[in-house]
N, CA, C and O of each residue as an XYZ file, in Angstrom:
432
protein
N      42.551     96.116     39.576
C      42.786     95.100     40.702
C      43.894     96.216     41.854
O      45.107     96.060     41.718
N      43.472     97.121     42.762
C      44.638     97.917     43.238
C      45.883     97.568     43.946
O      45.660     96.841     44.914
N      46.796     97.782     43.812
C      48.238     97.082     45.391
C      47.747     97.767     46.099
O      47.178     98.831     45.855
N      48.024     96.830     47.855
C      48.156     97.432     48.718
C      48.835     97.807     49.389
O      49.695     97.014     49.773
N      48.865     99.231     49.936
C      50.845     99.930     50.540
C      50.343    100.858     49.945
O      49.225    101.136     49.509
N      51.919    101.589     50.000
C      52.121    102.994     49.745
C      52.189    103.249     47.869
O      53.373    103.148     47.549
N      51.436    103.491     46.806
C      51.596    104.148     45.705
C      52.326    105.044     45.232
O      52.260    106.063     45.920
N      53.132    105.148     44.188
C      53.737    105.860     43.563
C      53.565    107.295     43.485
O      52.517    107.294     42.839
N      53.805    108.411     43.656
C      52.901    109.737     43.281
C      52.455    109.755     41.741
O      52.949    109.215     40.751
N      51.591    110.390     41.873
C      51.570    110.504     40.390
C      52.933    112.020     39.532
O      53.436    113.088     39.879
N      52.932    111.223     38.492
C      53.119    111.605     37.729
C      52.777    113.601     37.380
O      51.612    113.994     37.337
N      53.656    114.336     37.229
C      53.149    115.717     36.941
C      52.708    116.009     35.052
O      53.359    116.039     34.008
N      52.063    116.082     35.221
C      51.325    116.466     33.778
C      52.053    117.495     32.572
O      52.438    117.136     31.459
N      52.104    118.750     33.106
C      53.025    119.729     32.824
C      55.010    119.624     33.048
O      55.896    119.381     33.868
N      54.694    120.097     31.336
C      56.276    120.492     31.677
C      57.190    120.909     33.092
O      56.690    120.829     34.214
N      58.242    121.248     32.911
C      58.422    121.405     34.982
C      58.296    123.182     34.265
O      57.592    123.804     35.061
N      58.800    124.273     32.900
C      58.659    125.381     33.081
C      57.420    125.992     33.277
O      57.381    126.987     34.001
N      55.758    125.301     32.429
C      54.644    125.292     32.662
C      54.292    125.256     30.774
O      55.000    124.574     30.033
N      53.315    125.952     30.331
C      52.895    125.233     29.559
C      53.262    125.390     28.483
O      52.349    125.574     27.678
N      54.774    125.404     27.880
C      56.091    125.334     26.556
C      56.827    124.714     27.276
O      56.845    124.220     28.403
N      57.664    124.871     26.093
C      59.565    124.745     26.596
C      59.806    125.945     27.355
O      59.642    125.771     28.563
N      59.973    126.518     27.189
C      60.364    128.467     28.031
C      60.976    128.487     29.361
O      60.361    128.407     30.424
N      62.376    128.612     29.192
C      62.777    128.605     30.676
C      61.946    129.337     31.531
O      60.914    129.786     31.031
N      62.215    129.595     32.931
C      61.997    130.967     33.178
C      62.301    132.239     33.106
O      63.223    132.212     32.291
N      62.098    133.760     33.517
C      62.230    134.815     32.637
C      64.371    134.695     33.690
O      64.969    133.957     34.473
N      64.574    135.831     32.994
C      66.142    135.807     33.972
C      66.003    137.777     34.662
O      65.663    138.904     34.303
N      66.397    137.228     35.496
C      66.453    139.252     36.216
C      67.923    140.116     35.121
O      69.094    139.739     35.076
N      67.406    141.102     34.504
C      68.594    141.637     33.778
C      68.802    143.167     35.220
O      68.209    144.011     35.893
N      70.017    142.598     34.907
C      71.265    143.551     36.064
C      71.666    144.059     35.263
O      71.734    143.579     34.132
N      72.328    145.960     35.799
C      73.502    146.359     34.998
C      74.211    146.297     35.170
O      74.580    146.920     36.165
N      74.818    145.806     34.714
C      76.778    145.672     33.641
C      77.553    146.434     35.300
O      76.985    147.469     35.649
N      78.623    146.006     36.137
C      78.741    146.741     37.587
C      80.325    147.674     36.829
O      80.887    148.480     37.570
N      80.757    147.503     35.722
C      82.123    147.731     34.682
C      80.915    149.606     34.624
O      81.369    150.746     34.725
N      79.723    149.282     34.474
C      79.264    149.863     33.107
C      79.096    151.333     34.134
O      79.305    152.405     33.565
N      78.678    151.360     35.808
C      78.353    151.598     36.178
C      79.080    152.358     36.412
O      78.794    153.555     36.432
N      80.649    151.723     36.747
C      81.703    152.208     37.473
C      82.417    153.010     36.773
O      83.265    153.594     37.449
N      82.396    153.477     34.787
C      82.667    153.416     33.905
C      81.666    155.351     33.640
O      82.149    156.368     33.141
N      80.613    155.194     34.065
C      80.283    156.412     34.199
C      80.524    157.028     35.064
O      80.597    158.251     34.943
N      80.754    156.351     36.347
C      81.137    157.468     37.636
C      83.198    157.756     37.527
O      83.796    158.802     37.780
N      83.603    156.843     37.220
C      84.788    157.282     37.578
C      85.538    158.374     35.866
O      86.724    158.338     35.541
N      84.388    159.235     35.064
C      84.465    159.054     33.803
C      83.567    160.918     33.717
O      83.705    161.825     32.896
N      82.496    160.779     35.263
C      82.426    162.072     35.584
C      83.693    162.484     37.012
O      83.700    163.621     37.483
N      84.418    161.670     37.401
C      84.994    162.494     38.664
C      86.043    162.929     38.086
O      86.872    163.519     38.778
N      86.317    162.715     36.412
C      87.415    163.043     36.616
C      87.748    164.482     36.144
O      88.842    164.947     35.826
N      86.215    165.219     36.188
C      86.338    166.830     35.876
C      87.292    166.912     37.409
O      88.451    167.325     37.450
N      86.455    166.389     38.684
C      87.635    166.870     39.536
C      89.117    166.762     39.505
O      89.980    167.629     39.639
N      89.175    165.854     39.355
C      90.631    165.226     39.932
C      91.523    164.941     38.362
O      92.402    164.102     38.167
N      90.941    165.962     37.362
C      91.969    166.338     36.343
C      92.908    165.219     35.475
O      94.090    164.962     35.250
N      91.179    164.609     35.060
C      91.236    164.202     33.849
C      92.249    162.668     34.456
O      93.082    162.295     33.630
N      92.198    161.954     35.605
C      93.015    160.389     35.875
C      92.013    159.500     36.249
O      92.263    158.306     36.087
N      91.219    159.732     36.589
C      89.845    159.058     36.986
C      89.153    158.848     35.012
O      88.923    157.717     34.585
N      89.016    159.661     34.434
C      88.299    159.508     32.959
C      89.392    158.499     32.436
O      88.998    157.887     31.443
N      90.573    158.193     32.820
C      90.982    156.896     31.642
C      90.411    155.549     32.201
O      90.051    154.557     31.567
N      90.421    155.796     33.715
C      89.771    154.653     33.720
C      88.313    154.111     33.318
O      87.979    152.973     32.986
N      87.412    155.496     33.476
C      86.131    154.828     33.204
C      85.957    155.372     31.805
O      84.886    155.977     31.749
N      86.664    155.386     30.553
C      87.003    155.132     29.318
C      87.629    153.628     29.518
O      87.265    153.178     28.431
N      88.037    152.979     29.890
C      88.468    151.699     29.657
C      87.629    150.475     29.971
O      87.398    149.347     29.536
N      87.106    151.764     31.521
C      85.519    150.376     32.104
C      84.705    150.745     31.196
O      84.320    149.642     30.810
N      84.357    151.224     30.798
C      83.023    151.100     29.408
C      83.398    150.537     28.360
O      82.444    149.972     27.827
N      84.301    150.425     27.830
C      84.986    148.781     26.261
C      84.575    147.739     27.768
O      83.479    147.178     27.767
N      85.383    147.581     28.802
C      84.894    146.560     29.036
C      83.267    145.901     29.605
O      82.685    144.888     29.992
N      83.144    147.088     29.356
C      81.441    147.260     29.860
C      80.835    146.363     29.090
O      80.320    145.267     29.309
N      81.030    147.197     27.905
C      80.133    146.875     26.373
C      80.447    145.318     25.915
O      79.752    144.462     25.368
N      82.094    145.349     26.485
C      82.365    143.938     25.891
C      81.768    142.331     26.992
O      81.817    141.135     26.704
N      81.242    143.053     28.285
C      81.137    141.955     28.832
C      79.057    141.816     27.916
O      78.480    140.888     27.349
N      78.699    143.060     28.204
C      77.209    143.201     27.929
C      77.150    142.011     26.803
O      76.567    141.041     27.287
N      77.455    141.843     25.824
C      77.636    141.942     24.485
C      77.646    140.219     24.753
O      76.835    139.353     24.425
N      78.360    140.183     25.163
C      78.472    138.183     25.220
C      77.520    137.770     26.969
O      77.600    136.648     27.470
N      76.894    138.659     27.470
C      75.993    138.212     27.991
C      75.037    137.780     28.204
O      74.489    137.712     29.304
N      74.316    137.071     26.288
C      73.085    137.253     26.045
C      71.448    137.252     26.490
O      70.462    136.552     26.723
N      71.792    138.125     26.440
C      70.513    140.009     27.523
C      70.648    139.362     29.376
O      69.835    139.854     30.159
N      71.367    138.617     29.775
C      71.381    138.637     30.973
C      71.682    140.151     31.184
O      70.649    140.790     31.383
N      72.901    140.943     31.194
C      73.408    142.388     31.780
C      72.528    143.893     30.449
O      72.335    144.209     29.275
N      72.343    144.234     31.740
C      72.579    145.382     30.414
C      73.038    146.314     31.361
O      73.069    146.079     32.569
N      73.622    148.035     30.505
C      74.074    149.714     30.842
C      74.850    149.309     29.268
O      75.967    148.904     28.946
N      73.867    149.588     28.695
C      74.718    149.511     27.281
C      75.206    151.321     27.484
O      76.321    151.827     27.350
N      74.051    151.882     27.802
C      74.085    152.983     27.287
C      75.054    153.765     28.952
O      75.980    154.471     28.552
N      75.003    153.747     29.986
C      75.526    154.145     30.611
C      77.213    153.904     30.520
O      77.968    154.546     31.250
N      77.816    152.698     29.335
C      78.927    152.204     29.826
C      78.822    153.545     28.380
O      79.099    154.671     28.792
N      78.646    153.509     27.622
C      78.882    154.725     25.732
C      78.771    155.488     26.519
O      79.898    155.983     26.505
N      77.984    156.239     27.592
C      77.809    157.639     27.836
C      79.499    157.746     29.053
O      80.054    158.762     29.474
N      79.774    156.644     29.227
C      81.058    157.078     30.304
C      82.754    156.675     29.772
O      83.770    156.590     30.462
N      82.584    156.496     28.402
C      82.991    156.627     27.440
C      83.620    158.345     26.877
O      84.725    158.836     26.643
N      81.888    158.914     26.845
C      81.690    160.000     25.860
C      82.778    160.903     26.127
O      83.679    161.510     25.547
N      81.979    160.598     27.982
C      82.598    162.107     28.959
C      83.784    161.209     28.858
O      83.642    160.643     27.774
N      84.366    160.982     29.156
C      85.250    159.638     29.541
C      86.869    160.562     29.153
O      87.872    161.075     29.648
N      85.929    160.174     27.516
C      86.951    161.142     26.445
C      86.646    163.009     26.256
O      87.440    163.861     25.855
N      85.371    163.154     26.663
C      85.075    164.617     26.998
C      86.308    165.529     27.406
O      87.139    166.176     26.768
N      86.066    165.299     28.718
C      86.941    165.807     29.559
C      88.624    165.436     28.964
O      89.270    166.421     28.606
N      89.229    164.217     28.875
C      90.067    164.440     28.140
C      90.384    166.049     27.599
O      91.114    167.007     27.851
N      89.299    165.623     26.678
C      89.716    166.556     25.487
C      89.762    168.250     25.716
O      90.427    169.233     25.387
N      88.623    167.885     26.482
C      88.288    169.333     27.582
C      89.486    170.057     28.140
O      89.763    171.256     28.137
N      90.244    168.805     28.710
C      91.720    169.435     29.625
C      92.738    169.373     28.981
O      93.672    170.056     29.403
N      93.015    168.340     27.416
C      93.864    169.363     27.171
C      93.976    170.703     26.071
O      94.916    171.408     25.702
N      92.709    170.667     25.800
C      92.429    172.449     25.581
C      92.947    173.457     26.242
O      93.691    174.302     25.743
N      92.623    173.425     27.262
C      92.334    173.916     28.561
C      94.210    174.306     28.579
O      94.705    175.367     28.198
N      95.158    172.789     29.276
C      96.703    172.544     29.375
C      97.619    172.711     28.668
O      98.762    173.124     28.864
N      96.820    172.203     27.376
C      98.188    172.709     26.033
C      98.266    174.342     25.849
O      99.302    174.930     26.159
N      97.252    174.970     25.389
C      97.731    176.325     25.139
C      98.518    177.743     26.507
O      99.039    178.842     26.317
N      98.147    176.748     28.099
C      98.499    177.209     28.849
C      99.696    177.193     28.571
O     100.325    178.214     28.295
N     100.372    175.598     28.613
C     101.231    175.522     28.390
C     102.568    176.004     27.196
O     103.754    176.024     26.867
N     101.972    176.145     27.094
C     102.591    177.244     25.433
C     102.703    178.066     25.655
O     103.894    178.373     25.620
N     101.523    179.502     26.183
C     101.826    180.063     25.963
C     102.511    180.179     28.113
O     101.992    181.087     28.762
N     102.896    179.837     28.390
C     103.936    180.349     29.745
C     105.501    179.911     29.616
O     106.471    180.156     30.333
N     105.309    178.944     28.059
C     107.142    179.020     27.485
C     107.493    180.066     26.614
O     108.614    180.327     26.177
N     106.312    180.700     26.381
C     106.375    182.169     24.416
C     106.365    183.190     25.658
O     105.324    183.711     25.258
N     106.573    183.722     26.518
C     106.215    184.066     27.756
C     107.631    184.331     28.706
O     108.136    185.389     29.082
N     108.108    182.674     28.962
C     108.944    183.747     29.668
C     110.135    184.155     29.323
O     110.701    185.030     29.979
């Protein structure tokens, strides 16, 4: 015998995420510090290496955040490139500036 009046809505036969117990896919985004790392490291070429120091710091911060994000962030390569380019720019500037300073003091 069926009751009169409104009946309860039918229950859902499937789990909330589909056929299995898998959560929906999460959008993977590039880490902002990784992008800033590479941009600052490259900008160090034009601004005498000062932004390259920030690029190195941002690169290490980005790598740490990406490791802790459990796959929700990407940009590991950008962060590593920022670190390498940053150290490279600083190294090149030291190779140019140190000999120039030494030679200017020896000729005085």
